[in-house]
VMD Tcl script that draws the C-alpha trace (Angstrom):
set ca {
  {53.95 19.68 27.57}
  {54.91 22.87 29.33}
  {54.05 26.30 28.02}
  {56.63 27.27 25.39}
  {56.93 30.89 24.19}
  {57.06 30.56 20.42}
  {58.87 33.91 20.07}
  {61.76 32.75 22.23}
  {62.03 29.46 20.38}
  {62.23 31.18 16.99}
  {64.81 33.64 18.35}
  {66.98 30.76 19.56}
  {66.98 29.34 16.05}
  {67.95 32.73 14.63}
  {64.77 33.03 12.54}
  {63.63 36.36 14.04}
  {64.92 39.25 16.15}
  {63.75 40.65 19.49}
  {62.39 43.73 17.72}
  {60.24 41.56 15.45}
  {58.90 39.64 18.45}
  {57.96 42.89 20.20}
  {56.25 44.19 17.07}
  {54.25 40.96 16.77}
  {53.31 41.11 20.48}
  {52.10 44.69 20.06}
  {49.99 43.58 17.11}
  {48.61 40.69 19.16}
  {47.36 43.08 21.87}
  {45.01 44.57 19.28}
  {44.12 41.19 17.77}
  {43.82 38.87 20.77}
  {42.11 36.13 18.77}
  {45.29 35.48 16.75}
  {48.22 33.41 17.95}
  {51.77 34.77 17.92}
  {53.14 32.24 15.44}
  {50.34 33.02 12.99}
  {51.06 36.76 13.33}
  {54.79 36.32 12.71}
  {54.02 34.34 9.55}
  {51.48 36.90 8.29}
  {53.99 39.74 8.90}
  {56.48 37.87 6.71}
  {59.13 37.49 9.44}
  {59.18 33.68 9.29}
  {57.96 30.90 7.02}
  {55.40 28.38 8.26}
  {57.90 25.57 7.72}
  {60.46 27.33 9.96}
  {57.92 27.58 12.77}
  {56.99 23.90 12.44}
  {60.63 22.72 12.35}
  {61.52 24.80 15.42}
  {58.50 23.56 17.38}
  {59.06 20.01 16.22}
  {62.63 19.94 17.45}
  {61.77 21.65 20.76}
  {58.75 19.41 21.45}
  {60.30 16.30 19.81}
  {57.47 16.02 17.30}
  {57.76 14.93 13.67}
  {56.88 17.33 10.85}
  {55.26 15.24 8.12}
  {54.04 15.47 4.54}
  {50.40 14.50 5.02}
  {49.97 13.48 1.38}
  {52.33 10.55 1.93}
  {50.48 9.13 4.94}
  {47.72 6.55 4.91}
  {44.62 7.75 6.72}
  {42.27 5.39 8.56}
  {38.69 6.64 8.15}
  {37.76 4.93 11.43}
  {40.37 7.07 13.18}
  {39.04 10.21 11.49}
  {35.56 9.50 12.85}
  {36.88 9.47 16.43}
  {36.87 13.27 16.42}
  {33.60 15.07 15.53}
  {33.83 17.15 12.38}
  {32.99 20.43 14.15}
  {35.86 20.03 16.63}
  {38.30 18.85 13.96}
  {37.58 21.93 11.85}
  {37.64 24.25 14.87}
  {40.99 23.00 16.18}
  {42.54 22.06 12.80}
  {43.24 18.53 13.98}
  {42.97 15.29 11.99}
  {43.16 11.78 13.43}
  {44.85 9.42 10.99}
  {45.56 6.12 12.81}
  {44.58 3.99 15.81}
  {46.95 1.61 17.61}
  {45.52 0.16 20.80}
  {44.69 3.14 22.99}
  {46.92 5.49 20.94}
  {45.36 7.93 18.48}
  {47.74 9.53 15.97}
  {46.67 13.09 15.24}
  {47.99 15.76 12.89}
  {47.97 19.38 14.07}
  {49.33 22.69 12.83}
  {49.55 24.35 16.26}
  {50.95 22.01 18.94}
  {50.84 24.83 21.50}
  {47.04 24.86 21.55}
  {47.01 22.76 24.71}
  {43.31 23.40 25.36}
  {42.38 21.84 22.02}
  {44.61 18.80 22.56}
  {43.25 18.25 26.07}
  {39.68 18.59 24.77}
  {40.33 15.85 22.19}
  {42.12 13.69 24.74}
  {39.17 13.90 27.14}
  {36.63 13.30 24.37}
  {38.30 10.19 22.94}
  {39.75 8.83 26.17}
  {42.89 7.94 24.22}
  {46.55 8.89 24.36}
  {47.46 11.29 21.55}
  {50.49 10.69 19.34}
  {51.01 14.17 17.83}
  {52.56 15.02 14.47}
  {52.87 18.39 12.73}
  {51.78 19.50 9.28}
  {51.45 22.71 7.28}
  {48.00 24.27 7.55}
  {46.95 24.22 3.86}
  {47.40 20.46 3.26}
  {45.91 19.76 6.69}
  {42.73 21.72 5.87}
  {42.48 20.04 2.49}
  {42.76 16.60 4.13}
  {40.18 17.52 6.77}
  {37.63 18.39 4.08}
  {38.52 15.32 2.01}
  {38.28 12.72 4.77}
  {35.28 14.14 6.60}
  {33.21 13.93 3.41}
  {34.19 10.24 3.36}
  {33.04 9.87 6.98}
  {29.79 11.73 6.24}
  {29.02 9.55 3.22}
  {29.65 6.32 5.15}
  {27.53 7.53 8.07}
  {24.75 8.62 5.71}
  {24.77 5.20 4.05}
  {24.66 3.50 7.45}
  {21.82 5.72 8.63}
  {19.89 5.16 5.40}
  {20.36 1.39 5.67}
  {19.12 1.46 9.28}
  {16.12 3.52 8.23}
  {15.35 1.43 5.17}
  {12.69 -0.61 6.96}
  {10.77 2.58 7.70}
  {8.37 4.14 5.21}
  {10.63 6.10 2.88}
  {8.25 6.04 -0.08}
  {6.81 9.46 0.75}
  {9.91 11.44 -0.07}
  {10.18 15.00 1.14}
  {9.81 17.32 -1.86}
  {11.77 20.23 -0.36}
  {14.25 22.28 -2.37}
  {17.64 20.65 -2.35}
  {20.40 22.51 -0.55}
  {23.60 20.59 -0.89}
  {25.50 22.85 1.52}
  {22.81 22.96 4.20}
  {22.62 21.13 7.51}
  {22.04 17.58 6.33}
  {21.68 16.08 9.82}
  {18.05 17.23 9.96}
  {17.14 15.96 6.48}
  {15.54 12.68 5.51}
  {18.06 9.81 5.33}
  {17.67 9.44 1.55}
  {18.25 13.14 0.92}
  {21.27 13.22 3.21}
  {22.71 10.08 1.59}
  {22.43 11.44 -1.95}
  {23.88 14.81 -0.94}
  {26.90 13.24 0.75}
  {27.50 10.94 -2.24}
  {27.60 13.96 -4.56}
  {29.93 15.90 -2.23}
  {32.21 12.86 -1.91}
  {32.30 12.38 -5.69}
  {33.19 16.05 -6.16}
  {36.00 15.91 -3.61}
  {37.66 12.85 -5.14}
  {37.22 14.23 -8.70}
  {34.88 11.42 -9.70}
  {33.30 11.90 -13.12}
  {30.28 9.61 -12.57}
  {28.19 8.11 -9.79}
  {26.47 4.81 -10.64}
  {23.51 3.67 -8.52}
  {22.83 0.10 -9.58}
  {19.98 -2.18 -8.40}
  {20.48 -5.91 -7.96}
  {18.27 -8.69 -6.61}
  {19.22 -8.28 -2.96}
  {21.14 -4.97 -2.75}
  {21.87 -1.61 -4.33}
  {25.48 -0.84 -5.20}
  {26.95 2.65 -5.50}
  {30.06 2.90 -7.67}
  {32.15 5.90 -8.71}
  {34.39 6.47 -11.71}
  {37.68 8.20 -10.92}
  {40.36 8.75 -13.60}
  {38.42 6.50 -15.95}
  {38.28 3.55 -13.55}
  {35.03 2.56 -11.85}
  {35.23 1.22 -8.28}
  {32.61 0.07 -5.78}
  {32.04 2.65 -3.05}
  {29.19 1.54 -0.79}
  {26.46 -1.12 -0.66}
  {22.91 -0.17 0.33}
  {19.84 -2.17 1.21}
  {17.58 -3.05 -1.71}
  {14.66 -1.22 -0.08}
  {16.42 2.14 -0.51}
  {16.48 1.94 -4.31}
  {13.05 3.39 -5.08}
  {13.42 6.40 -2.76}
  {16.91 7.27 -4.05}
  {15.78 7.12 -7.68}
  {12.71 9.22 -6.83}
  {14.94 11.83 -5.20}
  {17.24 11.90 -8.24}
  {14.27 12.31 -10.58}
  {12.93 15.22 -8.53}
  {16.30 16.98 -8.65}
  {16.68 16.26 -12.38}
  {13.20 17.46 -13.30}
  {12.03 14.04 -14.51}
  {8.73 12.17 -14.21}
  {8.84 10.20 -10.94}
  {5.76 8.18 -11.93}
  {7.29 6.89 -15.19}
  {9.43 3.81 -14.54}
  {9.20 1.93 -17.84}
  {11.30 4.06 -20.20}
  {14.72 5.77 -20.00}
  {14.76 9.38 -18.83}
  {17.39 12.10 -18.93}
  {17.64 15.08 -16.62}
  {19.93 17.79 -15.43}
  {20.43 19.93 -12.32}
  {22.98 22.29 -10.79}
  {24.42 22.53 -7.30}
  {26.92 24.83 -5.65}
  {29.95 23.29 -3.97}
  {32.85 25.32 -2.56}
  {31.64 28.41 -4.44}
  {31.64 26.52 -7.74}
  {28.56 25.71 -9.78}
  {28.60 22.02 -10.64}
  {26.38 20.74 -13.45}
  {25.11 17.20 -13.02}
  {23.71 15.25 -15.97}
  {21.35 12.44 -14.97}
  {20.42 9.31 -16.90}
  {17.89 6.78 -15.56}
  {17.14 3.47 -17.29}
  {14.89 0.54 -16.32}
  {16.61 -2.77 -15.52}
  {15.25 -6.15 -14.44}
  {15.71 -5.25 -10.75}
  {14.59 -1.63 -10.92}
  {15.87 1.64 -12.28}
  {19.57 2.38 -12.56}
  {20.81 5.99 -12.35}
  {24.08 7.50 -13.52}
  {25.00 11.01 -12.38}
  {27.77 12.67 -14.40}
  {29.51 15.54 -12.62}
  {30.62 18.33 -14.89}
  {32.80 20.64 -12.81}
  {35.87 22.79 -13.26}
  {37.90 21.30 -10.43}
  {39.71 18.80 -12.64}
  {43.43 19.51 -12.86}
  {44.56 19.90 -16.46}
  {48.21 19.66 -17.44}
  {49.37 22.26 -20.01}
  {46.16 24.26 -19.46}
  {47.51 27.20 -21.48}
  {47.90 24.94 -24.54}
  {44.50 23.20 -24.29}
  {46.14 20.20 -22.61}
  {48.43 19.62 -25.62}
  {52.19 19.30 -25.70}
  {54.23 21.94 -27.52}
  {54.46 20.02 -30.82}
  {50.70 19.42 -31.05}
  {49.82 22.96 -29.94}
  {52.11 24.41 -32.64}
  {50.16 22.41 -35.24}
  {46.75 23.14 -33.76}
  {46.89 26.86 -32.83}
  {46.96 28.18 -36.45}
  {43.71 26.31 -37.18}
  {41.85 28.62 -34.79}
  {42.69 31.56 -37.05}
  {40.66 30.07 -39.89}
  {37.80 32.45 -40.80}
  {35.62 29.49 -41.78}
  {35.61 25.71 -41.92}
  {34.96 22.81 -39.58}
  {37.24 21.69 -36.77}
  {36.37 18.30 -35.27}
  {37.44 16.86 -31.91}
  {37.14 13.08 -31.93}
  {37.43 10.21 -29.51}
  {35.30 7.79 -27.47}
  {33.02 8.84 -24.62}
  {35.03 10.08 -21.65}
  {38.13 11.07 -23.63}
  {37.96 14.72 -22.58}
  {36.62 16.16 -25.86}
  {34.15 18.50 -24.15}
  {36.74 19.80 -21.69}
  {39.10 20.62 -24.56}
  {36.27 22.20 -26.54}
  {35.36 24.52 -23.67}
  {38.99 25.60 -23.26}
  {39.06 26.45 -26.97}
  {35.78 28.39 -26.72}
  {37.06 30.35 -23.71}
  {40.11 31.33 -25.79}
  {38.03 32.30 -28.85}
  {35.57 34.32 -26.74}
  {38.31 36.88 -26.04}
  {38.03 37.97 -29.68}
  {35.41 40.36 -31.05}
  {33.20 37.57 -32.36}
  {29.69 36.22 -31.92}
  {29.83 32.64 -30.63}
  {26.69 30.48 -30.47}
  {26.40 26.88 -29.33}
  {23.84 24.07 -29.53}
  {24.49 21.43 -26.84}
  {22.88 18.42 -25.19}
  {23.15 19.33 -22.37}
  {24.86 22.66 -21.77}
  {27.60 21.30 -19.55}
  {29.21 24.57 -18.50}
  {27.85 28.10 -18.56}
  {30.41 30.43 -20.10}
  {30.48 34.22 -20.48}
  {30.25 35.77 -23.97}
  {28.68 32.58 -25.37}
  {25.08 32.20 -26.53}
  {24.35 28.64 -25.45}
  {21.26 26.71 -26.57}
  {20.02 23.54 -24.88}
  {18.64 20.69 -27.01}
  {15.08 19.78 -26.06}
  {13.91 16.81 -28.09}
  {10.51 16.72 -26.34}
  {9.77 20.25 -27.52}
  {11.18 19.55 -30.99}
  {14.44 21.44 -30.49}
  {16.92 18.98 -31.99}
  {20.51 19.59 -33.09}
  {19.22 19.98 -36.65}
  {16.50 22.52 -35.77}
  {18.77 24.45 -33.37}
  {21.61 24.63 -35.86}
  {19.34 25.98 -38.59}
  {18.13 28.66 -36.16}
  {21.68 29.60 -35.14}
  {22.59 30.31 -38.76}
  {20.00 33.13 -38.70}
  {21.65 34.68 -35.61}
  {24.62 36.24 -37.42}
  {27.24 33.97 -35.78}
  {30.98 34.04 -36.45}
  {31.69 30.79 -34.60}
  {29.26 27.91 -34.03}
  {29.80 25.01 -31.66}
  {27.71 21.87 -32.21}
  {27.96 19.67 -29.12}
  {27.97 16.45 -31.13}
  {27.59 15.53 -34.82}
  {25.22 12.59 -34.43}
  {23.53 12.23 -37.80}
  {23.84 13.04 -41.48}
  {21.45 16.01 -41.28}
  {23.50 17.76 -38.56}
  {26.72 16.98 -40.45}
  {25.28 18.35 -43.70}
  {24.13 21.63 -42.11}
  {27.52 22.00 -40.35}
  {29.34 21.56 -43.66}
  {27.16 24.15 -45.38}
  {27.64 26.56 -42.48}
  {31.41 26.16 -42.81}
  {31.35 26.77 -46.55}
  {29.24 29.92 -46.14}
  {31.73 31.68 -43.90}
  {31.42 30.29 -40.35}
  {33.98 28.55 -38.16}
  {32.27 25.42 -36.82}
  {33.51 23.36 -33.86}
  {32.04 19.95 -33.14}
  {32.77 16.45 -31.84}
  {32.64 13.03 -33.46}
  {33.00 9.52 -32.10}
  {35.84 7.99 -34.12}
  {39.00 6.05 -33.28}
  {41.59 8.41 -34.79}
  {41.91 11.60 -36.81}
  {41.81 10.24 -40.37}
  {38.88 7.89 -39.70}
  {36.73 11.01 -39.09}
  {36.85 11.68 -42.81}
  {35.54 8.18 -43.53}
  {32.86 8.65 -40.87}
  {31.61 11.84 -42.58}
  {31.51 10.08 -45.96}
  {29.59 7.24 -44.28}
  {27.08 9.84 -43.05}
  {26.37 10.70 -46.68}
  {28.43 13.88 -47.04}
  {29.93 14.23 -50.51}
  {33.77 13.98 -50.48}
  {34.18 17.31 -52.30}
  {32.03 19.01 -49.60}
  {34.21 17.51 -46.86}
  {37.38 18.59 -48.66}
  {36.11 22.18 -49.04}
  {34.89 22.57 -45.44}
  {37.26 20.61 -43.19}
  {40.22 22.52 -41.70}
  {41.45 20.02 -39.14}
  {40.72 17.00 -36.93}
  {42.00 16.43 -33.40}
  {41.78 12.90 -32.00}
  {42.14 12.75 -28.22}
  {42.58 10.12 -25.50}
  {43.19 10.26 -21.77}
  {45.87 8.03 -20.29}
  {46.11 7.39 -16.57}
  {49.27 8.54 -14.81}
  {50.99 5.88 -12.71}
  {50.87 6.56 -8.96}
  {54.16 8.17 -7.79}
  {53.88 6.47 -4.39}
  {53.39 2.83 -5.37}
  {54.44 2.58 -9.04}
  {57.43 0.26 -9.36}
  {60.05 -0.24 -12.05}
  {60.01 -3.63 -13.81}
  {61.93 -5.16 -16.69}
  {60.32 -5.06 -20.12}
  {59.26 -8.21 -21.92}
  {60.03 -9.02 -25.54}
  {56.47 -7.96 -26.44}
  {56.97 -4.63 -24.65}
  {60.24 -3.93 -26.46}
  {58.63 -4.74 -29.81}
  {56.38 -1.72 -29.23}
  {58.62 0.58 -27.20}
  {61.94 -0.11 -28.87}
  {64.75 -2.54 -28.10}
  {66.60 0.09 -26.06}
  {63.86 0.28 -23.39}
  {64.82 -2.16 -20.65}
  {62.58 -0.90 -17.81}
  {59.05 0.50 -17.50}
  {56.75 1.55 -14.69}
  {54.10 -0.86 -13.41}
  {50.98 0.10 -11.44}
  {50.61 -1.59 -8.05}
  {48.00 0.13 -5.89}
  {48.11 1.80 -2.49}
  {46.03 3.94 -0.11}
  {46.94 7.11 -2.00}
  {45.51 5.91 -5.31}
  {42.54 3.94 -3.89}
  {44.41 0.76 -4.82}
  {44.11 1.51 -8.55}
  {47.81 2.17 -9.15}
  {47.05 5.45 -10.94}
  {46.54 9.09 -9.96}
  {45.24 11.61 -12.50}
  {45.27 11.48 -16.29}
  {47.15 13.12 -19.13}
  {45.77 13.89 -22.60}
  {47.39 12.75 -25.82}
  {46.43 14.05 -29.25}
  {46.67 13.20 -32.93}
  {46.25 16.24 -35.17}
  {45.47 16.14 -38.88}
  {45.76 19.52 -40.62}
  {43.77 19.51 -43.86}
  {46.06 20.91 -46.58}
  {45.59 21.13 -50.35}
  {47.11 17.69 -50.83}
  {44.83 16.10 -48.22}
  {41.83 17.79 -49.85}
  {42.88 16.29 -53.19}
  {43.22 12.85 -51.56}
  {39.74 13.15 -50.00}
  {38.18 14.14 -53.35}
  {39.90 11.34 -55.27}
  {38.91 8.71 -52.70}
  {42.34 7.89 -51.25}
  {42.37 5.26 -48.49}
  {42.77 5.99 -44.79}
  {46.21 4.41 -44.80}
  {47.39 6.62 -47.68}
  {46.21 9.80 -45.97}
  {47.70 8.79 -42.62}
  {51.06 7.94 -44.19}
  {51.10 11.32 -45.94}
  {50.31 13.18 -42.70}
  {53.05 11.35 -40.79}
  {55.70 11.84 -43.48}
  {54.86 15.38 -44.60}
  {53.21 17.02 -41.58}
  {55.09 15.24 -38.79}
  {51.79 14.07 -37.33}
  {52.39 12.23 -34.06}
  {49.91 9.37 -33.77}
  {48.11 8.43 -30.56}
  {50.18 5.26 -30.37}
  {53.44 7.19 -30.80}
  {52.52 9.63 -28.04}
  {51.48 6.79 -25.75}
  {54.80 5.04 -26.36}
  {56.68 8.21 -25.38}
  {54.75 8.49 -22.10}
  {55.57 4.86 -21.24}
  {59.24 5.41 -22.06}
  {59.24 8.47 -19.79}
  {57.66 6.50 -16.92}
  {54.51 8.64 -16.89}
  {52.17 5.71 -17.57}
  {52.22 1.95 -18.07}
  {52.05 -0.64 -20.82}
  {48.53 -1.50 -19.63}
  {47.39 2.02 -20.53}
  {49.30 1.97 -23.82}
  {47.50 -1.14 -25.03}
  {44.17 0.69 -24.65}
  {45.39 3.31 -27.11}
  {47.44 1.02 -29.33}
  {44.45 -1.28 -29.76}
  {42.84 1.40 -31.93}
  {45.97 3.00 -33.36}
}
mol new
graphics top color blue
foreach p $ca { graphics top sphere $p radius 0.5 }
foreach p [lrange $ca 0 end-1] q [lrange $ca 1 end] { graphics top cylinder $p $q radius 0.2 }
display resetview
């Protein structure tokens, strides 16, 4: 490539004037570390896309959408991370002696020649906007780091790793100088964070240790380690989680915090003994999950219109229900953030405190010290609270105290594990709460599920079967089907969307609770008189709209 003056190129395309070029050149004399194209963009004279299109046509290079390209991790590893970040260059594919690289500045000939000399390969250059390129660099180099850490740990597994270094953990530090086990665990956590994984499973088997990660509700195998690494990894996890490293016979729970990309990430740890050793599950509780309809607590307009008035109740209980992993806690924290803007005293009792929030008095359950939900809740009632959040209603004693708190003038928020909204009432009765107490204290129940969104890149349209139409309606002839591609880690899905079923407790529902009406009678009344949209109904609508698949619907419809 010959030296091409970017100013002249942009002038030829009519994007800028000579006066603007001269102004940018004058600015560059005072800021010699900045390139002319970057200056023109920052001054607002051109858009980044205009610069890339002009350069692409002049240099005969393609401008691509990086999110739609498959990236070969082996190609990524051809360029050291430091150079890739310095030059903003990402290798994405290898073909013989050709290395396909993505750059934002094709006129940085020094950088391209440096990479060419380093790899000894011919470079096939493509252009991309800077923001998605930087995001991809961070994403794929954490993958490379994790794979290299696993390889290094496996190679070191025959060495004596039992004496684990007890240094403070610094997840953002230079991990190259750390012990292989420490570096491996750090890179696994960083990788899980970057791919929005909710859990890391470290599972021992007879001849190996398997690391799996759960993304969008689906668990997939990530890397296989040598069996000899198991003890040192578990010991490291226990140290970070504040657990007893000598105790290997009983389950243990722990908790620690790390800082990633200027965000505090809480990690809940559970370790249990199995026949081949201890298994650990690390649950990442971070705020980097994308939430649709964030301003309405993840609800659609119809559900939000039913739910919002419940938050104005001066007292009563509001339950969020659903199985583990259905997003109850995320929704609860969004509600608490909204309520904290009022002039109220909000206190919580949680196990564990999953997210530290301003204006909230948060209490951590400590069963060892005798601080249970029951004891903590009784104490909170003496703290002059307006709003109380109980992390989970697990037993009859906690439920009973919550009910009494609601009757005596407090708004109580809590979670239950039930299949739908109305079954929560039956669950409370089963816990031993008198029906008249439930009727007088309950203001509403929100049942929630998370449905996976079909991948926009590989999802295909297929004809419906007779069984599909029996659920969706005879007019639905086509639905989306998940296939699997590089973009979705071959799962066929990317991201999740929440669906809700909201039961507002009115006078008539209170009467039905007191008189012992059946679940079916209460549900029919709510559907006919309150326009309650069931979980199954909302799932059907998402399938009809092509947002998700029949496979996901059956998971919801099974309970509905």
